[in-house]
C-alpha positions as CSV (number, residue, x, y, z in Angstrom):
1,M,-6.6,5.2,-49.8
2,T,-2.8,5.1,-49.4
3,P,-0.8,8.2,-48.4
4,R,1.6,9.1,-51.2
5,L,4.4,10.5,-48.9
6,Q,6.3,8.5,-46.3
7,N,7.1,11.7,-44.4
8,N,5.0,14.6,-43.1
9,P,4.8,17.1,-45.9
10,F,5.0,20.0,-43.4
11,K,8.4,18.8,-42.2
12,L,9.5,18.4,-45.8
13,A,8.7,22.1,-46.6
14,P,9.1,23.9,-43.3
15,E,9.5,27.4,-44.7
16,G,6.4,27.1,-46.9
17,T,4.5,25.6,-44.0
18,K,5.6,28.5,-41.7
19,A,4.3,31.0,-44.3
20,M,1.0,29.2,-44.6
21,M,0.6,29.1,-40.8
22,A,1.4,32.8,-40.6
23,L,-1.3,33.5,-43.2
24,E,-3.8,31.3,-41.2
25,A,-2.9,33.2,-38.0
26,S,-3.6,36.5,-39.8
27,F,-7.3,35.4,-40.3
28,K,-7.9,35.6,-36.5
29,A,-7.4,39.4,-36.7
30,S,-9.2,39.8,-40.0
31,G,-12.6,40.9,-38.7
32,L,-14.2,37.8,-40.3
33,E,-16.4,35.8,-38.0
34,H,-15.0,32.4,-37.0
35,S,-18.2,30.7,-38.0
36,L,-18.1,32.2,-41.5
37,M,-14.5,31.2,-41.9
38,E,-15.3,27.6,-41.0
39,L,-18.2,27.5,-43.5
40,V,-16.0,28.9,-46.2
41,R,-13.3,26.3,-45.4
42,M,-15.8,23.5,-45.4
43,R,-17.5,24.5,-48.6
44,A,-14.2,24.8,-50.6
45,S,-13.2,21.4,-49.1
46,Q,-16.5,19.9,-50.2
47,I,-16.0,21.2,-53.8
48,N,-12.4,19.9,-53.8
49,G,-13.3,16.5,-52.2
50,C,-10.9,16.9,-49.3
51,A,-12.0,14.6,-46.6
52,F,-9.1,15.6,-44.3
53,C,-10.1,19.2,-44.4
54,I,-13.9,18.5,-44.2
55,H,-13.3,16.5,-41.0
56,M,-11.0,19.1,-39.5
57,H,-13.3,22.1,-40.2
58,A,-16.5,20.3,-39.3
59,T,-14.9,19.4,-36.0
60,D,-13.7,22.9,-35.4
61,A,-17.0,24.4,-36.4
62,R,-18.9,22.1,-34.0
63,K,-16.5,23.0,-31.1
64,A,-17.2,26.7,-31.8
65,G,-20.9,26.1,-31.5
66,E,-22.0,25.6,-35.2
67,T,-25.1,23.5,-35.5
68,E,-25.2,20.1,-37.1
69,M,-28.0,21.1,-39.4
70,R,-26.1,24.0,-40.9
71,L,-23.1,21.7,-41.5
72,Y,-25.4,19.1,-43.1
73,M,-27.1,21.7,-45.3
74,L,-23.9,23.4,-46.5
75,N,-23.8,21.5,-49.8
76,A,-27.3,22.9,-50.5
77,W,-26.8,26.4,-49.0
78,R,-28.5,28.1,-52.0
79,E,-31.7,26.2,-51.3
80,S,-31.6,26.7,-47.5
81,S,-32.8,29.6,-45.4
82,L,-30.2,28.7,-42.6
83,Y,-27.5,31.1,-43.8
84,T,-27.3,34.9,-43.4
85,P,-26.9,37.2,-46.4
86,R,-23.3,37.7,-45.4
87,E,-22.7,34.0,-45.3
88,R,-24.4,33.5,-48.6
89,A,-22.2,36.1,-50.2
90,A,-19.1,34.5,-48.8
91,L,-20.2,31.0,-49.9
92,A,-21.0,32.3,-53.5
93,W,-17.5,33.9,-53.6
94,T,-16.0,30.7,-52.3
95,E,-17.6,28.6,-55.0
96,A,-16.7,31.2,-57.7
97,L,-13.0,31.3,-56.7
98,T,-12.6,27.6,-56.0
99,R,-13.9,27.0,-59.5
100,V,-12.3,30.1,-61.0
101,A,-11.3,28.3,-64.2
102,D,-15.0,27.6,-64.9
103,T,-16.6,30.7,-63.4
104,G,-14.2,33.6,-64.1
105,A,-15.2,35.1,-60.8
106,P,-18.5,36.6,-62.0
107,D,-19.5,40.2,-61.3
108,S,-22.8,39.0,-59.8
109,D,-20.9,37.0,-57.1
110,Y,-18.6,39.9,-56.5
111,E,-21.5,42.3,-56.1
112,L,-22.9,40.1,-53.3
113,V,-19.5,40.2,-51.6
114,K,-19.1,43.9,-52.1
115,A,-22.5,44.5,-50.5
116,Q,-21.7,42.5,-47.3
117,F,-17.9,43.0,-46.8
118,S,-15.6,46.0,-46.5
119,E,-12.8,46.2,-49.0
120,A,-10.3,44.9,-46.3
121,E,-12.7,42.1,-45.5
122,Q,-13.0,41.2,-49.2
123,V,-9.3,40.8,-49.4
124,Q,-9.2,38.7,-46.2
125,L,-12.0,36.5,-47.5
126,T,-10.2,36.0,-50.8
127,L,-7.0,35.1,-49.0
128,L,-8.9,32.7,-46.8
129,I,-10.4,31.0,-49.9
130,G,-7.0,30.8,-51.6
131,S,-5.5,29.4,-48.4
132,I,-8.0,26.6,-48.0
133,N,-7.6,25.7,-51.6
134,V,-3.9,25.3,-51.1
135,W,-4.5,23.1,-48.0
136,N,-7.0,21.0,-50.0
137,R,-4.5,20.5,-52.8
138,L,-1.8,19.4,-50.3
139,Q,-4.1,16.9,-48.5
140,V,-5.8,15.5,-51.6
141,G,-2.7,15.5,-53.7
142,F,-0.7,13.5,-51.1
143,R,-3.8,11.4,-50.0
144,A,-3.7,12.5,-46.4
145,A,-6.1,10.4,-44.3
146,H,-8.5,12.1,-41.9
147,P,-8.6,10.9,-38.3
148,V,-11.2,8.3,-37.6
149,D,-13.4,9.3,-34.7
150,P,-14.1,6.6,-32.1
151,P,-17.6,5.2,-32.2
152,S,-20.1,7.0,-30.0
153,A,-21.9,5.3,-27.2
154,A,-25.2,5.8,-29.1
155,G,-23.8,4.4,-32.4
């Protein structure tokens, strides 16, 4: 894969990047759990095929104490008992909004979110989903390469 831009896209659009970073900073005070936010970011990134963001959010999630198994099973969350009802609602909403052209954001998925999240949290969750989809489009669109981790001593 060859990057499409010679320059850092964030330096090419500093005002847009500043706005996106301010949105990201707002999530820290949103009331949403860090672990839930990382699962949402990872799931949207899986759907969008964004290796850069999958690498980043898997790394961040592990540093914050997320288990390897929950990260491995994320693609099959509907068939796994590893996720809480709140996480399941967020993941369903993530899939619905990431694929909104196909799903139309179904009432059934919204009802799950409504049962688990306050109205303010619903808005924050929806902004989070929109944000990761923008980041995915930047990274996939411009073919950003994820870092390559050094080989482990065991590997």
